[in-house]
N, C-alpha and C positions, 0 to 999 in steps of 0.2 A: 494409577499411574500419575506421575507428576509431570507438568508441562511448563515450559517457559515460552510465551508467545510474543514474538517481536512486533513492534510497530514503530511509528515515527513520533518524534518529540511533540507533545501537546495533544496526542490522541490516546494517551494511556487510559484515561477515565472512560472515554467512548468505547474503547476495546473491552475494558472490564465489564461494561454494561452488556455488550454483545455476548461475551463469554458467559455471564450469569444467565442471560436469556436462553442460552443453549444447554444449560444444565451443568456448567462448570462449578466445581466446589472449591472452598477455601481460596477464593480469589484475592490476590495481593498485587497492588500496583507497584511496579518497579520503574526504573529509568528506561524509557523507550521499550518497555516490555511489561507483560503481566504474567505472574505465576498463578497456576491453578492446578486442580486435580480432576481426574475423570477416567472413564474407561475407554476401551477401543471405539465404541460407538461415538462417544464424545469427540475423540480425536478425528474420526472420519467426518463427523458433522462440522467440526471446527474448520477443517481444511476446505470443505465444500462451501460453508456459509459465511464465515467471518469476512466482513468488508474492510475492516481496518487492520487486519493482520498481514504481516510480511512473511513470517516463518513460524512454524509450530515445532518446537524442539522438545525432545525427551531426554533429560539428563540421565546419564548411565554411570558416570565415574567422576569422582572428585578427588583431588590430591594437591599437595603443595610442592613447589619446586622453585629454587632460586638461581639455578644455573642449568646449562644445557645437559650435563650428565644426569642431574637429578630428574630433569624432565624426561629424558630418554628412559632411565631406569623405572620411573613410575609408570610410564605408558607401557613399557615392556612387561611389567608385572601383571597387567590386566589381561584376562582371557578374551581376546577379540573374536575368537571363533564362535562365540555365542551370538554375534551380530553380523559377522562377515564370512561368507563362504569363499573358498579358495578360487572358485571360478567367477566370482563377482568382482566388478571394478569398484573403486572407491575414490573419494576425494575429501579434502579437509578444508573447510572454511574456517576463518579465524578472526577473533576480535581480541586484541591484546592491549591492556592498560597496565603496564608493569615497568618499573625501573630496572628490573633484572633482564628483561628481554626487549631490547630497543627495536628489533626488527621482527615484526609479526610473522612474516613469511618464513623466517628462520625457525621460529617455534613450531610452525606447522610442518616444516620439513623434518625436524627432529621427531615429531610425532609420527609422521609417515614412515620414517626409517625404523622406528621401534616396532610399529605394527608389521611392517614387511619382514623385518628380521625375525620376529617371533614365528611367523608362518614358515619362513625358510628353514629355521632351525628345527622346528617340529616336524615339518612335512617334506622338506627338501625342495619345495616350490613356493612361490609367492603370488599373492593377488596383484593385479595390475591397477595402476592409477589412471583415472580418466577425469580430467578436470571439467570437461564440457557436459557429459551426460553419464555420470557415475550411477551404478546400481545403488550404492550405499553412500550417503553424504553424512560425514561427521562434522560437528561444529565444535571448535576449540575456543573456549573463552577463558581469559585470564584477567584477574584484578590483583595487582601486586604479585604475591606468590601463590595465590589461590587459583587453581585451574579446575574447569569443568569441561568434560567431554560429553556432548549430547548427540543423539541421533536426530537428524533433520528429517521430519516426516513429510515435508512438503516437496523438496526438490527445488524446482524453479520457484522463485519468489511468487507469493500469492497475489501480488498486484497485477500480474499478467492474466487478464481476463479473456483475451482472444478477439475482442471486438475492434481493436485499433489497427488500421492499415499502417504499414511502415511508410516512412518518408518525411514525417514532420520533424523539423530540426530541434525543437525543444518541447517534447510532450511532457505533460504533467503526470506525476506518479498517480496511478489509479487509487491507491490507498489514501493519499493526501486528499484527492477530490472527494472520495467517499466520506472521509472525516470532516471535511469542510461542510458538506451537506448536513451531516448530523449535528455539528456544532451550530450551524445556522438555524436549526430547527425546521428544515424543509420537510414537507410530506407531500404525498401524491395529489392532494387537493389544492396545493398552492401553485399557481402559474409560475414557471421558472424561465428566466432569460439569462443567457450568457452572451453579451454583445461583442466579446472578443474571444470567440470560442476555440480558436486554434484547431487542434485535432479532435475536439469535442469531448474530452474526457469527463468534464463536469456533467455535461448533458447525458452521456451514456451511463455514468454512475447513477444519476437520478432516474433514468429510465429503468435500469435494472432494479433499483431499490423500490421504485414506484409500482412495478409489476411483480414484486416479491420474487424476482429471479435470483437464484443463488449465483454469486460472482464466479464460481468455478463450474457451473452447470455444463459447459461444453468442453471441459478439460479432461483428458484421458490419463495423463501421466502424473503420478504422485510417487514420491520416494517410498512411502510406506507399503506400496504394492510389492516391493522387493524384500520386505522383511520376512523373517521366519514365521512370525505370528499373524501374517495377513489373513483376514477372514473375508473371502469374497462375498459370502452370503450377507454379512452385516453391511459391507460396502454397497452392495446392490440395493439393499433396503434404504440406505441413505440417499442414493441416487434417485430411486423411485419416489421417495418422499419429496426431494427437491423439485423434481419435475411436476409432481402433483400440486405443489404449493404455488406455482406460477399463475398469476392472474393477469391475463392480457387485457388490461383496461386502458382506455384512451387517456393519455396524459397531455398536459399543456406545457411542453418544453420547447423553447424557441432559442435559436442561436444565430449569430452572424459573425462574419469576419471579412476583411478586405482582401485577404490572401486567397487567390484562386486555388492554389495547390491544397491549402488547408481545407477549403470547402469541398474539394474533390475527394479528399481522404474521408471526410465526415460522411459524405453522401454514399460512398462505397460501404462504409461500416454500417450505416443505417439499413441499407438493403440486405447486407449479409446477416444482420441480427434481427431482420424483420421488424424494425421499429418505426416504420413509416407513419403509423397512426399516433405515435407519441412524440417524435422528435422532428422538428422542422427547422431547416437551416437555409440561409441565403447569403450570397456574397453582397455585403453592404457595410458601409462605414457605420460605426456605433452611433454617431450623432444623427444618422438618418433613420435609425431603427425605431419604429413606433410600436409601443405595446398594444396588444389587442384586448387587454383587460384593464380595468380601473385600479386593480391592485395586484400584488404579487411579490416575487422576490428576484433580485439580481444577485448572482454569484459570478465573480469575474476575476481572472488572473491576468491583469494587463502587463505590458512590457515594463521591466524594471530599470531600463537604461543601461543594461550590461553590455550591449553592443554599441560600438562606435557609430555615431551618426544618429542615434535615437534622441529625439527632442522630447524628453519625457515631461518637462515642465509644461510645455504647451499642450501635450497630449492629456495630462491629468487636469489641467484647467478646463479644456474643452469637455472632458468627460464629466467634471463637476457641474458645468453649465448645463450639459445634456440631462443629467440626473434631475437637476432643479426644474428644468423646463418641461421634460417629457414623462417623468416617472413619479408623479404625485401618487401617494398611496402605496408605494413600493418600499420594501426594505432592501438596501443595497449592501452586499458584503464584498469587500475588496481585499485581495491578497497581494502584498507587495513587500519587497525588501528595501524599497527606496523611501525612507522616512521623509526627506525634504519634499519629495514629489507629492506625498499625501497632503501636504499643506496647500498645494496648488489646487486641490479640490474645493477649498473654501467651504468645507462642510465640517460639522462637529460629529465625531464618532461617539456613538452611545455604548460601544463595546469594543475591546481590543484583546486579541488572543495571539500569543506568540506561537508560530509554527515554523517549520523548516521546509523549504523547497529545495531539495538536494542539500547542498552545503550552505545555502543562503538562509540566514535568519530573517524571517518575515513577520509582519503583523497582518492578522486577519481582522479587519475592522468593519463594524456595522454602522450604516448611516440610514436613519429613518427619514424618508422623503415625505414632506407634507407641504401643502400650499399655504403661503402666507407665513406669519410668525406662529410659533408654538403657543404663545400666549393668546 
């Protein structure tokens, strides 16, 4: 089977390494995705274990179209009964980069019409559309006049791990947090601090990775379970292996935030995922947080100044002073879209990586904290 596995900009190489380690073959890095090959066992393992994947797609049909009639005719010509039963619901996700189709939703609508009309003309009845919880999720991708329809094996995006309590106003995408940890070179033996932890995404991703806990170990619903070729015995084997691989070891992960609501959300998540021995959090201003070790790593996603009233220059200056005064021996990794604010740290970055937090282009920068001059 051939797969296209989606991720975020800047995480393609990290994802490719994960795929290779799971046994994926013919791995090719694309833009915000990685192509590979594997069997059903690999597909199930990928959905369970990949930390930097958003979706795992199986391409089933390629064609060309330059107008709505060609699109409709090409879709209608394909036998959809091999993948969709009349009593199943379906939905179509879409990504369109084409001068021929300016409105991506319209391309998806024409695709839906062709599928529905084929069933109605053959059987006299049609399958229903369910955009929230479809049994079968199709993915429509177009670049210029080249279209690919894929089966979405994941359903809900794979960044949803289940540990985060709802309520935080700007939670970080879990896949981004997992990628940042890998890019920074963090491992379970390195003390980790997030001094502006928000809803705790970076800490929880570290705790799951450090204990070798599969990111989807508590998830029940995957789209591939509704496919004609679903093999429960193989899936049960993957689940059993994931559970047996968990190593509940004590980790040194520390976080803080001044937002009472954020800390309350984190504390509930810690209890629900039984991470009390690995993750400790307190309501505290970052400049008051003192490390309990002489060395370690900071990974932080501070405010960018997107909200009115944020005084980011002063915030970043104070954060830079805090790093210099309190965190000798630490590597500090900071993600931000505010390039001028970075200068207020008055620190020299030893590494810079471009990432996207939602639609915001960011830099993920490394600062090596040392006492006195490097010379």
